[in-house]
Structure formats: structure tokens, C-alpha cells
N, C-alpha and C positions, 0 to 999 in steps of 0.2 A: 131526341122527340121527334117527334112522324108530322109530317106534314101533308096533310088529305086534300085534294082540290080537285073537286068536280067540275063537268064538264055538258051536265043536261039536267033536266028539269027534276025528269026519278030522281038522280044520283044524288040533286040538292037532297029533295025531299028525306029520302034515305041518310043523307048527315045531317039532316033537321033531328029524324026520329033518334040516331045514335046517340048524337050528344045530347037530349031530351032524358036519354035513358041511362046514357052510364057518361054523367055528370064528371062522377070526379076519377075521369080517366082524360078528359078534356081539359086540356090545358086552357085553349083560347080557342073561342069559335069567329073566324070573317064571313061570315057567307057563305061563299061556297069553298069554302075552306076551313081548317082548323086543326088545331097542333095535339095532338093524341102525344100523350104519357108514350114512352118507349122502353113500353113493359109486355111480357107476352101477349098482356089482351090488349095493349094496344094494338099491336101488329094483327092481334086474331082479328078485331072491329075493323080495322083497315084494310084487311087481307080478305076478307067479307064482302063489303062493300065492293071490291074487286072484284069478284066472283061473280059478284049478283049484276055490275054494270061495265064491266070489261076495261073497257080503253076511254069510258069516259070517268074514270079513277083513279088518279094519278095519286103515285104515292111516294116521300121523300123520305129520307133519312136525313134531319138537319141538326145543327149546334147550336146554342146562342154564340154570339161573338164576344170572348171577352176582350175589350180594346187594349189592356196591359198586353195581352199578350199576342194579340193578332194583328194587330195596327203596330207603327213603326211613331214616333216622338215625336217625330216632324209633324205627322198629318193630326196627330189629337192635336197638339199646339197651334195647326194653323185652322182646324176646326173652331178651336177656342176663341185664337184669334179674331176668324172670320166675324164669328157670333157678336164679342164682345165692339167690337173696331167697325165695322162696317155698317153702312146708310143698308136700311134692307133691299133699296133698286140695285145695288153694284153687285152686279157680275163678281166670282168668287177669281177669275180668270182676271178682271181688272186691278182688284182687290191684291193679288199674289204676285203684278208682273214691279218686280223689281226690289223686290222682298225678299227673304231667306227662306219663306214658304214655297212646297212642291208647287207647280204647277199643274194644270187639272189633266192636262195631255199625258203626263210623266204616269202623275197617279192612275190613268186608266189600263197605261200599259203592266204597270205592276199588280200581282195577283195577290191574295192576301192569307 
């Protein structure tokens, strides 16, 4: 997918217009940002906006997170346990302390 982020009022207006006119290419819209399909036409729309608005439009290629391929089992299990067992106001660091779950600092240091 292509993530298009706008940083000015005029660029946001163009994004709204593009999303309205080409809804079949828009995967999702988030106000000042949108996800376009990773097709030549999606790239055309994003690059056209970039040509018109310059640095007020940022375009990035993204890919969905495949939690089973991209994250270790320990992280998936920690998220599952934290949601199932922890009280709403318990910070994760406190929850993970003294368990086999990864601590937040070690997770911050690891890229996925």
C-alpha cells in the first residue's frame, strides 16, 4: 500500500478530492492521510499530489503487519496475556516484572 500524508490545507483538500473521485483506489482514509492501493494508478495519484504540493505531501510504501511472520511468539503471547490478565490501569512494565514476558525496554531495542 501507499501511505499519503498531507501537511497543508490545500494538500488536504486535494487529498479529499482524490479520495472522492477515486474511491476504488483508496484503501482507507484518515483525515490528513490515506492509504492507496499499491498499483500504478495509486502511485500516479500520489505522485500527482506530490508534484502539485511538493513537500506538503509525503508518500511512503507500507505493508501490512503479519503478526505471525513478523513478531516473535513471546511478543504475541505477552500482548494476549496482558489484555486477558492485567487490570486496565496496570502498566505493562509492572505486569511483565517477574514473568517470562519480555520487558518493554528489550522490546523497544528490537526491530521487527
